[in-house]
N, CA and C atoms as an extended XYZ file, in Angstrom:
255
Properties=species:S:1:pos:R:3:atomname:S:1:resname:S:1:resid:I:1 pbc="F F F"
N         0.847       -1.188        0.020 N   MET     1
C        -0.001        0.007       -0.021 CA  MET     1
C         0.895        1.236        0.012 C   MET     1
N         0.620        2.191       -0.893 N   PRO     2
C         1.461        3.416       -0.948 CA  PRO     2
C         1.258        4.322        0.278 C   PRO     2
N         2.270        5.107        0.520 N   PHE     3
C         2.222        6.148        1.586 CA  PHE     3
C         1.549        7.332        0.946 C   PHE     3
N         0.490        7.796        1.575 N   LEU     4
C        -0.322        8.903        1.007 CA  LEU     4
C         0.172       10.240        1.616 C   LEU     4
N         0.580       11.136        0.661 N   LEU     5
C         0.921       12.458        1.160 CA  LEU     5
C        -0.368       13.228        1.433 C   LEU     5
N        -0.315       14.104        2.452 N   PRO     6
C        -1.503       14.861        2.770 CA  PRO     6
C        -1.776       15.952        1.716 C   PRO     6
N        -2.864       16.653        1.843 N   GLN     7
C        -3.171       17.722        0.882 CA  GLN     7
C        -2.229       18.936        1.066 C   GLN     7
N        -1.810       19.187        2.288 N   THR     8
C        -0.940       20.331        2.573 CA  THR     8
C         0.391       19.880        3.129 C   THR     8
N         1.460       20.400        2.573 N   VAL     9
C         2.828       20.198        3.095 CA  VAL     9
C         3.546       21.507        3.051 C   VAL     9
N         3.727       22.122        4.258 N   THR    10
C         4.425       23.419        4.310 CA  THR    10
C         5.528       23.293        5.405 C   THR    10
N         6.228       24.374        5.661 N   GLN    11
C         7.230       24.392        6.734 CA  GLN    11
C         6.653       23.952        8.050 C   GLN    11
N         5.428       24.284        8.314 N   GLU    12
C         4.798       23.984        9.579 CA  GLU    12
C         4.532       22.453        9.736 C   GLU    12
N         4.369       21.787        8.651 N   THR    13
C         3.949       20.347        8.695 CA  THR    13
C         5.057       19.401        8.236 C   THR    13
N         6.063       19.892        7.602 N   ALA    14
C         7.040       19.058        6.916 CA  ALA    14
C         7.850       18.185        7.864 C   ALA    14
N         8.310       18.710        8.963 N   LEU    15
C         9.122       17.913        9.872 CA  LEU    15
C         8.327       16.738       10.423 C   LEU    15
N         7.114       16.963       10.842 N   GLN    16
C         6.309       15.861       11.368 CA  GLN    16
C         6.020       14.846       10.279 C   GLN    16
N         5.751       15.283        9.107 N   LEU    17
C         5.533       14.371        7.989 CA  LEU    17
C         6.745       13.512        7.697 C   LEU    17
N         7.899       14.161        7.729 N   GLN    18
C         9.128       13.424        7.490 CA  GLN    18
C         9.335       12.320        8.574 C   GLN    18
N         9.088       12.686        9.850 N   LYS    19
C         9.257       11.707       10.881 CA  LYS    19
C         8.213       10.584       10.735 C   LYS    19
N         6.979       10.925       10.421 N   ASP    20
C         5.942        9.909       10.226 CA  ASP    20
C         6.335        8.936        9.141 C   ASP    20
N         6.877        9.467        8.050 N   GLY    21
C         7.340        8.614        6.935 CA  GLY    21
C         8.415        7.725        7.312 C   GLY    21
N         9.391        8.207        8.049 N   LEU    22
C        10.544        7.363        8.443 CA  LEU    22
C        10.099        6.270        9.411 C   LEU    22
N         9.041        6.532       10.159 N   LEU    23
C         8.521        5.470       11.059 CA  LEU    23
C         7.819        4.350       10.221 C   LEU    23
N         7.423        4.693        9.003 N   ASN    24
C         6.717        3.729        8.133 CA  ASN    24
C         7.589        3.533        6.843 C   ASN    24
N         8.878        3.384        7.051 N   ILE    25
C         9.795        3.338        5.907 CA  ILE    25
C         9.441        2.301        4.849 C   ILE    25
N         8.834        1.200        5.240 N   ALA    26
C         8.493        0.155        4.252 CA  ALA    26
C         7.441        0.684        3.306 C   ALA    26
N         6.531        1.549        3.799 N   ALA    27
C         5.487        2.093        2.900 CA  ALA    27
C         5.995        3.175        2.019 C   ALA    27
N         7.170        3.694        2.245 N   LEU    28
C         7.665        4.817        1.446 CA  LEU    28
C         8.209        4.416        0.028 C   LEU    28
N         8.284        3.145       -0.246 N   ARG    29
C         8.790        2.829       -1.517 CA  ARG    29
C         7.859        3.351       -2.671 C   ARG    29
N         6.583        3.487       -2.336 N   THR    30
C         5.642        4.122       -3.286 CA  THR    30
C         4.874        5.214       -2.547 C   THR    30
N         4.948        6.411       -3.081 N   ILE    31
C         4.318        7.542       -2.440 CA  ILE    31
C         3.248        8.111       -3.353 C   ILE    31
N         2.003        8.149       -2.865 N   ASP    32
C         0.895        8.649       -3.591 CA  ASP    32
C         0.835       10.158       -3.377 C   ASP    32
N         1.037       10.916       -4.397 N   CYS    33
C         1.058       12.371       -4.354 CA  CYS    33
C        -0.295       12.992       -4.856 C   CYS    33
N        -1.230       12.171       -5.136 N   SER    34
C        -2.457       12.690       -5.808 CA  SER    34
C        -3.293       13.615       -4.976 C   SER    34
N        -3.189       13.591       -3.643 N   ALA    35
C        -3.965       14.522       -2.779 CA  ALA    35
C        -3.257       15.841       -2.586 C   ALA    35
N        -1.969       15.934       -2.954 N   LEU    36
C        -1.169       17.096       -2.698 CA  LEU    36
C        -1.644       18.268       -3.461 C   LEU    36
N        -2.063       19.335       -2.743 N   LYS    37
C        -2.628       20.556       -3.369 CA  LYS    37
C        -1.917       21.819       -2.951 C   LYS    37
N        -1.727       21.975       -1.627 N   ASP    38
C        -1.154       23.166       -1.064 CA  ASP    38
C         0.184       22.829       -0.504 C   ASP    38
N         1.257       23.194       -1.202 N   PHE    39
C         2.639       22.866       -0.746 CA  PHE    39
C         3.624       23.842       -1.256 C   PHE    39
N         4.784       23.799       -0.646 N   ASP    40
C         5.911       24.600       -1.104 CA  ASP    40
C         7.156       23.708       -1.276 C   ASP    40
N         8.245       24.288       -1.393 N   SER    41
C         9.477       23.509       -1.715 CA  SER    41
C         9.899       22.656       -0.526 C   SER    41
N         9.327       22.825        0.639 N   THR    42
C         9.711       21.928        1.752 CA  THR    42
C         9.289       20.476        1.481 C   THR    42
N         8.352       20.257        0.592 N   VAL    43
C         7.941       18.904        0.279 CA  VAL    43
C         9.076       18.186       -0.414 C   VAL    43
N         9.904       18.947       -1.138 N   LEU    44
C        11.084       18.347       -1.782 CA  LEU    44
C        12.084       17.812       -0.710 C   LEU    44
N        12.244       18.649        0.348 N   THR    45
C        13.117       18.247        1.430 CA  THR    45
C        12.705       16.941        2.068 C   THR    45
N        11.399       16.811        2.294 N   VAL    46
C        10.877       15.588        2.851 CA  VAL    46
C        11.069       14.385        1.935 C   VAL    46
N        10.738       14.560        0.654 N   LEU    47
C        10.938       13.473       -0.315 CA  LEU    47
C        12.388       13.078       -0.424 C   LEU    47
N        13.296       14.029       -0.428 N   LEU    48
C        14.672       13.748       -0.547 CA  LEU    48
C        15.222       13.052        0.662 C   LEU    48
N        14.741       13.393        1.820 N   ALA    49
C        15.151       12.734        3.064 CA  ALA    49
C        14.706       11.244        3.037 C   ALA    49
N        13.492       11.018        2.565 N   TRP    50
C        12.959        9.661        2.475 CA  TRP    50
C        13.757        8.892        1.439 C   TRP    50
N        14.058        9.528        0.307 N   GLN    51
C        14.823        8.874       -0.731 CA  GLN    51
C        16.225        8.456       -0.210 C   GLN    51
N        16.859        9.360        0.537 N   LYS    52
C        18.166        9.048        1.146 CA  LYS    52
C        18.110        7.853        2.027 C   LYS    52
N        17.123        7.761        2.848 N   GLN    53
C        16.964        6.643        3.794 CA  GLN    53
C        16.713        5.310        3.041 C   GLN    53
N        15.847        5.460        2.080 N   LEU    54
C        15.589        4.229        1.281 CA  LEU    54
C        16.817        3.723        0.550 C   LEU    54
N        17.573        4.675       -0.015 N   GLN    55
C        18.796        4.269       -0.746 CA  GLN    55
C        19.766        3.631        0.196 C   GLN    55
N        19.853        4.108        1.440 N   ALA    56
C        20.734        3.545        2.454 CA  ALA    56
C        20.324        2.112        2.741 C   ALA    56
N        19.063        1.789        2.567 N   ASP    57
C        18.553        0.436        2.780 CA  ASP    57
C        18.517       -0.350        1.481 C   ASP    57
N        19.092        0.199        0.407 N   GLY    58
C        19.130       -0.548       -0.845 CA  GLY    58
C        17.818       -0.538       -1.598 C   GLY    58
N        16.978        0.456       -1.343 N   GLN    59
C        15.658        0.549       -2.018 CA  GLN    59
C        15.582        1.889       -2.729 C   GLN    59
N        14.470        2.087       -3.412 N   SER    60
C        14.248        3.373       -4.083 CA  SER    60
C        12.818        3.834       -3.905 C   SER    60
N        12.601        5.075       -4.196 N   LEU    61
C        11.342        5.733       -4.010 CA  LEU    61
C        10.633        5.930       -5.340 C   LEU    61
N         9.334        5.685       -5.418 N   ALA    62
C         8.552        5.879       -6.646 CA  ALA    62
C         7.378        6.780       -6.270 C   ALA    62
N         7.199        7.827       -7.080 N   LEU    63
C         6.062        8.765       -6.827 CA  LEU    63
C         4.913        8.472       -7.790 C   LEU    63
N         3.735        8.385       -7.247 N   GLN    64
C         2.519        8.178       -8.049 CA  GLN    64
C         1.726        9.500       -8.088 C   GLN    64
N         1.251        9.917       -9.236 N   GLY    65
C         0.339       11.019       -9.367 CA  GLY    65
C         0.923       12.337       -8.909 C   GLY    65
N         2.175       12.661       -9.244 N   PRO    66
C         2.670       13.940       -8.779 CA  PRO    66
C         2.036       15.060       -9.518 C   PRO    66
N         1.591       16.123       -8.845 N   PRO    67
C         1.001       17.240       -9.516 CA  PRO    67
C         2.065       18.012      -10.316 C   PRO    67
N         1.639       18.730      -11.343 N   GLU    68
C         2.548       19.487      -12.208 CA  GLU    68
C         3.418       20.459      -11.433 C   GLU    68
N         2.890       21.065      -10.386 N   LYS    69
C         3.629       21.992       -9.628 CA  LYS    69
C         4.802       21.337       -8.944 C   LYS    69
N         4.662       20.118       -8.494 N   LEU    70
C         5.746       19.378       -7.893 CA  LEU    70
C         6.820       19.077       -8.904 C   LEU    70
N         6.439       18.707      -10.084 N   LYS    71
C         7.414       18.461      -11.162 CA  LYS    71
C         8.189       19.723      -11.465 C   LYS    71
N         7.496       20.873      -11.529 N   VAL    72
C         8.168       22.136      -11.865 CA  VAL    72
C         9.119       22.516      -10.708 C   VAL    72
N         8.680       22.413       -9.490 N   LEU    73
C         9.542       22.730       -8.325 CA  LEU    73
C        10.811       21.817       -8.353 C   LEU    73
N        10.620       20.516       -8.611 N   ALA    74
C        11.778       19.608       -8.624 CA  ALA    74
C        12.673       20.005       -9.711 C   ALA    74
N        12.198       20.431      -10.852 N   ASN    75
C        13.017       20.860      -11.985 CA  ASN    75
C        13.821       22.129      -11.599 C   ASN    75
N        13.118       23.107      -11.028 N   VAL    76
C        13.741       24.352      -10.652 CA  VAL    76
C        14.888       24.128       -9.704 C   VAL    76
N        14.680       23.219       -8.744 N   TYR    77
C        15.727       22.901       -7.709 CA  TYR    77
C        16.717       21.887       -8.162 C   TYR    77
N        16.536       21.349       -9.362 N   GLY    78
C        17.489       20.410       -9.938 CA  GLY    78
C        17.472       19.035       -9.346 C   GLY    78
N        16.348       18.632       -8.814 N   VAL    79
C        16.237       17.312       -8.153 CA  VAL    79
C        15.288       16.374       -8.868 C   VAL    79
N        14.848       16.733      -10.047 N   SER    80
C        13.923       15.888      -10.761 CA  SER    80
C        14.400       14.474      -10.971 C   SER    80
N        15.655       14.318      -11.386 N   ALA    81
C        16.151       12.968      -11.613 CA  ALA    81
C        16.312       12.182      -10.272 C   ALA    81
N        16.645       12.838       -9.213 N   LEU    82
C        16.740       12.145       -7.944 CA  LEU    82
C        15.399       11.620       -7.515 C   LEU    82
N        14.328       12.294       -7.866 N   LEU    83
C        12.996       11.829       -7.414 CA  LEU    83
C        12.228       11.085       -8.536 C   LEU    83
N        12.917       10.827       -9.633 N   GLY    84
C        12.298       10.102      -10.719 CA  GLY    84
C        11.180       10.857      -11.425 C   GLY    84
N        11.330       12.145      -11.419 N   LEU    85
C        10.353       13.012      -12.106 CA  LEU    85
C        10.939       13.474      -13.466 C   LEU    85
């Protein structure tokens, strides 16, 4: 079952989301981004932290349904390839 990102990810919620994800590391292999509506670049920080942990465990992260804004942000910050976007 994929890990579902919430509708909102901002500076105020990112740290807790990152911790929640790391507690459920097995579910992070697939992340459902379809609910993501209100977010800023901190979501990239969360995704990259998860990706780093998964890579350390010999696994990789896959994003499902990333919104166009997430793709644009990842491209602007130069992390598209790292996130498979």
